[in-house]
C-alpha positions as a Markdown table, in Angstrom:
| # | Residue | x | y | z |
|---|---|---|---|---|
| 1 | Met | 0.0 | 0.0 | 0.0 |
| 2 | Lys | 2.5 | 2.5 | -1.2 |
| 3 | Trp | 2.0 | 5.3 | -3.6 |
| 4 | Thr | 4.7 | 7.6 | -5.0 |
| 5 | Leu | 4.3 | 11.3 | -4.4 |
| 6 | Lys | 4.1 | 11.8 | -8.2 |
| 7 | Glu | 1.1 | 9.4 | -8.5 |
| 8 | Ile | -0.8 | 11.3 | -5.9 |
| 9 | Gln | 0.1 | 14.7 | -7.3 |
| 10 | Glu | -1.1 | 13.7 | -10.8 |
| 11 | His | -4.7 | 13.9 | -9.5 |
| 12 | Arg | -4.3 | 17.7 | -9.3 |
| 13 | Gly | -6.3 | 18.5 | -6.1 |
| 14 | Glu | -8.7 | 15.6 | -6.6 |
| 15 | Pro | -8.7 | 12.7 | -4.2 |
| 16 | Leu | -7.0 | 9.4 | -5.2 |
| 17 | His | -9.5 | 6.8 | -4.2 |
| 18 | Phe | -8.4 | 3.3 | -3.3 |
| 19 | Thr | -9.7 | -0.1 | -2.1 |
| 20 | Glu | -6.9 | -2.5 | -1.2 |
| 21 | Ile | -6.6 | -5.8 | 0.6 |
| 22 | Val | -3.5 | -6.5 | 2.6 |
| 23 | Asn | -2.3 | -9.4 | 4.8 |
| 24 | Arg | -0.3 | -8.3 | 7.8 |
| 25 | Glu | -1.0 | -11.3 | 10.1 |
| 26 | Glu | 2.6 | -12.5 | 10.5 |
| 27 | Ser | 3.9 | -9.0 | 11.2 |
| 28 | Leu | 1.1 | -8.2 | 13.7 |
| 29 | Met | 1.6 | -11.6 | 15.5 |
| 30 | Lys | 5.3 | -10.8 | 15.9 |
| 31 | Arg | 4.5 | -7.4 | 17.4 |
| 32 | Asp | 1.8 | -8.7 | 19.9 |
| 33 | Arg | 2.0 | -12.3 | 21.1 |
| 34 | Glu | -1.7 | -12.2 | 22.3 |
| 35 | Ile | -2.9 | -12.1 | 18.7 |
| 36 | Leu | -3.9 | -15.6 | 17.5 |
| 37 | Ala | -4.9 | -14.6 | 13.9 |
| 38 | Val | -5.8 | -11.7 | 11.7 |
| 39 | Ser | -7.9 | -11.8 | 8.5 |
| 40 | Asp | -7.0 | -10.0 | 5.4 |
| 41 | Ile | -7.4 | -6.2 | 6.0 |
| 42 | Lys | -9.6 | -4.2 | 3.6 |
| 43 | Ala | -8.6 | -0.6 | 3.4 |
| 44 | Thr | -10.9 | 1.9 | 1.7 |
| 45 | Gly | -10.5 | 5.6 | 1.4 |
| 46 | Phe | -8.5 | 8.3 | -0.4 |
| 47 | Leu | -5.3 | 10.3 | -0.5 |
| 48 | Leu | -5.3 | 14.0 | -1.2 |
| 49 | Tyr | -2.3 | 16.2 | -2.0 |
| 50 | Glu | -2.4 | 19.8 | -1.0 |
| 51 | Asn | 0.0 | 22.4 | 0.4 |
| 52 | Arg | 3.1 | 20.0 | 0.2 |
| 53 | Ser | 1.3 | 17.4 | 2.3 |
| 54 | Val | -0.8 | 14.3 | 1.7 |
| 55 | Leu | -4.0 | 13.7 | 3.7 |
| 56 | Ala | -4.9 | 10.1 | 4.1 |
| 57 | Asn | -8.5 | 9.4 | 5.1 |
| 58 | Phe | -9.4 | 5.7 | 5.1 |
| 59 | Gln | -11.1 | 2.9 | 7.0 |
| 60 | Ile | -9.8 | -0.6 | 7.7 |
| 61 | Asp | -12.1 | -3.6 | 8.1 |
| 62 | Tyr | -10.7 | -6.9 | 9.5 |
| 63 | Thr | -11.3 | -9.8 | 11.9 |
| 64 | Ile | -8.9 | -10.4 | 14.7 |
| 65 | Thr | -8.7 | -13.6 | 16.8 |
| 66 | Leu | -7.7 | -13.1 | 20.4 |
| 67 | Pro | -7.9 | -15.2 | 23.6 |
| 68 | Ser | -10.9 | -14.7 | 25.9 |
| 69 | Ser | -10.1 | -12.7 | 28.9 |
| 70 | Arg | -11.7 | -15.4 | 31.1 |
| 71 | Ser | -11.0 | -18.8 | 29.6 |
| 72 | Leu | -8.3 | -18.1 | 27.0 |
| 73 | Glu | -10.6 | -19.7 | 24.3 |
| 74 | Pro | -10.1 | -18.1 | 20.8 |
| 75 | Val | -12.6 | -15.3 | 20.1 |
| 76 | Glu | -13.0 | -13.6 | 16.7 |
| 77 | Val | -13.7 | -9.9 | 16.8 |
| 78 | Ser | -14.8 | -8.0 | 13.7 |
| 79 | Met | -13.3 | -4.5 | 13.7 |
| 80 | Ser | -13.8 | -1.3 | 11.6 |
| 81 | Val | -11.3 | 1.5 | 12.3 |
| 82 | Pro | -11.2 | 4.9 | 10.7 |
| 83 | Ile | -7.7 | 6.3 | 10.1 |
| 84 | Phe | -6.7 | 10.0 | 9.4 |
| 85 | Glu | -3.0 | 10.7 | 8.8 |
| 86 | Thr | -1.1 | 13.7 | 7.4 |
| 87 | Tyr | 2.2 | 13.0 | 5.5 |
| 88 | Val | 4.4 | 16.0 | 4.8 |
| 89 | Glu | 7.2 | 16.6 | 2.3 |
| 90 | Asp | 9.0 | 19.2 | 4.5 |
| 91 | Glu | 8.4 | 18.9 | 8.2 |
| 92 | Glu | 10.0 | 22.2 | 9.1 |
| 93 | Ser | 7.7 | 24.3 | 6.9 |
| 94 | Tyr | 4.6 | 22.4 | 8.1 |
| 95 | Glu | 5.5 | 23.2 | 11.8 |
| 96 | Thr | 5.3 | 26.9 | 11.1 |
| 97 | Ser | 1.7 | 26.6 | 9.9 |
| 98 | Glu | -1.3 | 26.9 | 12.2 |
| 99 | Glu | -1.9 | 23.2 | 12.5 |
| 100 | Leu | 0.6 | 22.6 | 15.3 |
| 101 | Asn | -1.7 | 20.1 | 17.1 |
| 102 | Asp | -1.7 | 17.7 | 14.2 |
| 103 | Ile | 0.7 | 14.8 | 14.2 |
| 104 | Val | 2.5 | 14.6 | 10.9 |
| 105 | Ile | 4.6 | 11.9 | 9.3 |
| 106 | Pro | 7.5 | 12.8 | 7.0 |
| 107 | Ile | 7.3 | 11.4 | 3.5 |
| 108 | Glu | 10.3 | 9.2 | 3.0 |
| 109 | Asn | 11.8 | 8.3 | -0.4 |
| 110 | Asn | 8.9 | 10.2 | -2.1 |
| 111 | Glu | 6.5 | 7.5 | -1.1 |
| 112 | Val | 3.4 | 7.4 | 1.1 |
| 113 | Asn | 3.3 | 4.0 | 2.9 |
| 114 | Leu | 0.1 | 3.3 | 4.8 |
| 115 | Ile | 1.2 | -0.1 | 6.2 |
| 116 | Pro | 2.8 | 1.3 | 9.4 |
| 117 | Ala | -0.4 | 3.3 | 10.1 |
| 118 | Ile | -2.6 | 0.3 | 9.5 |
| 119 | Glu | -0.5 | -2.0 | 11.8 |
| 120 | Asp | -0.3 | 0.7 | 14.6 |
| 121 | Met | -4.1 | 1.3 | 14.5 |
| 122 | Ile | -4.9 | -2.4 | 14.7 |
| 123 | Leu | -2.6 | -2.8 | 17.7 |
| 124 | Leu | -4.0 | 0.4 | 19.4 |
| 125 | Asn | -7.6 | -0.8 | 18.9 |
| 126 | Ile | -7.2 | -4.3 | 20.5 |
| 127 | Pro | -10.1 | -4.6 | 23.0 |
| 128 | Val | -9.1 | -4.8 | 26.6 |
| 129 | Gln | -11.7 | -7.5 | 27.5 |
| 130 | Ile | -12.9 | -10.2 | 25.2 |
| 131 | Phe | -15.4 | -12.9 | 26.0 |
| 132 | Thr | -16.9 | -15.8 | 24.1 |
| 133 | Glu | -20.6 | -15.8 | 23.5 |
| 134 | Glu | -21.1 | -18.4 | 26.3 |
| 135 | Glu | -19.2 | -16.3 | 28.8 |
| 136 | Leu | -21.3 | -13.2 | 27.9 |
| 137 | Ser | -24.6 | -15.1 | 28.2 |
| 138 | Ser | -23.6 | -16.9 | 31.5 |
| 139 | Ser | -23.5 | -15.2 | 34.9 |
| 140 | Glu | -21.2 | -18.0 | 36.2 |
| 141 | Leu | -17.7 | -16.8 | 36.9 |
| 142 | Pro | -14.6 | -19.0 | 36.9 |
| 143 | Gln | -13.4 | -20.7 | 40.0 |
| 144 | Gly | -10.8 | -23.1 | 41.2 |
| 145 | Ala | -9.6 | -25.1 | 44.2 |
| 146 | Asp | -8.9 | -22.2 | 46.5 |
| 147 | Trp | -10.1 | -19.2 | 44.5 |
| 148 | Ser | -13.1 | -17.8 | 42.7 |
| 149 | Val | -13.8 | -14.7 | 40.7 |
| 150 | Val | -16.6 | -12.5 | 42.1 |
| 151 | Ser | -18.5 | -9.5 | 40.8 |
| 152 | Glu | -17.9 | -6.1 | 42.4 |
| 153 | Asp | -21.5 | -6.1 | 43.9 |
| 154 | Asp | -21.0 | -9.6 | 45.4 |
| 155 | Tyr | -17.7 | -8.5 | 46.9 |
| 156 | Gln | -19.2 | -5.4 | 48.5 |
| 157 | Gln | -22.1 | -7.4 | 50.0 |
| 158 | Lys | -19.6 | -10.0 | 51.4 |
| 159 | Arg | -17.5 | -7.2 | 53.0 |
| 160 | Ala | -20.6 | -5.6 | 54.5 |
| 161 | Lys | -21.7 | -8.9 | 56.0 |
| 162 | Gln | -18.3 | -9.6 | 57.4 |
| 163 | Lys | -18.3 | -6.1 | 59.1 |
| 164 | Glu | -21.6 | -6.8 | 60.7 |
| 165 | Glu | -20.5 | -10.2 | 62.0 |
| 166 | Gln | -17.2 | -8.9 | 63.2 |
| 167 | Val | -17.2 | -8.4 | 67.0 |
| 168 | Asp | -15.2 | -5.7 | 68.6 |
| 169 | Pro | -12.5 | -7.6 | 70.7 |
| 170 | Arg | -13.4 | -5.4 | 73.8 |
| 171 | Leu | -17.0 | -6.5 | 73.5 |
| 172 | Ala | -16.1 | -10.2 | 72.9 |
| 173 | Glu | -14.9 | -10.5 | 76.5 |
| 174 | Leu | -18.1 | -8.9 | 77.9 |
| 175 | Lys | -20.1 | -11.2 | 75.8 |
| 176 | Ala | -18.2 | -14.2 | 77.2 |
| 177 | Leu | -18.9 | -13.0 | 80.8 |
| 178 | Leu | -22.6 | -12.6 | 80.0 |
| 179 | Glu | -22.8 | -16.1 | 78.6 |
| 180 | Asp | -21.0 | -17.5 | 81.7 |
| 181 | Glu | -23.6 | -15.7 | 84.0 |
| 182 | Glu | -26.5 | -17.1 | 82.0 |
| 183 | Lys | -25.1 | -20.6 | 82.4 |
| 184 | Glu | -24.8 | -20.1 | 86.2 |
| 185 | Glu | -28.4 | -19.1 | 86.6 |
């Protein structure tokens, strides 16, 4: 997914529309060991040359397979991510313009290469929690020999109950005395 600056400039202020399919599975799996698989990535959008810069406005659609956060079972997640990038011929002249808040990428070897942007956006958009359909529909949480996962609400209820049942050590001795007196009567 590379275009030379000349190819983009030939459109004379008109966008260069594209629809490309790329496979970056091996590269992405090397960069993030959690990734189990990545489908072919469909990129659709346009490049526009103006003011010695190239604006890239496109969207990527793909399916990524990741381990479930709970059971580590493989889960396929379909993603659609918009990408907006600005590539500049001369970084210094661009910095003097009023668009100082924009992140710009220098054009190297007179080529605009969208592959790094695609890979970075895929890695940045990996969901934090992923669950299988069964895990989403079930209220049962995992547990083991000496451990279990509990919801926040269950944990708060358990703590409140423990506080109620907890006896002040100073009062425990008084309670023992009262019990002894009741037995003597």
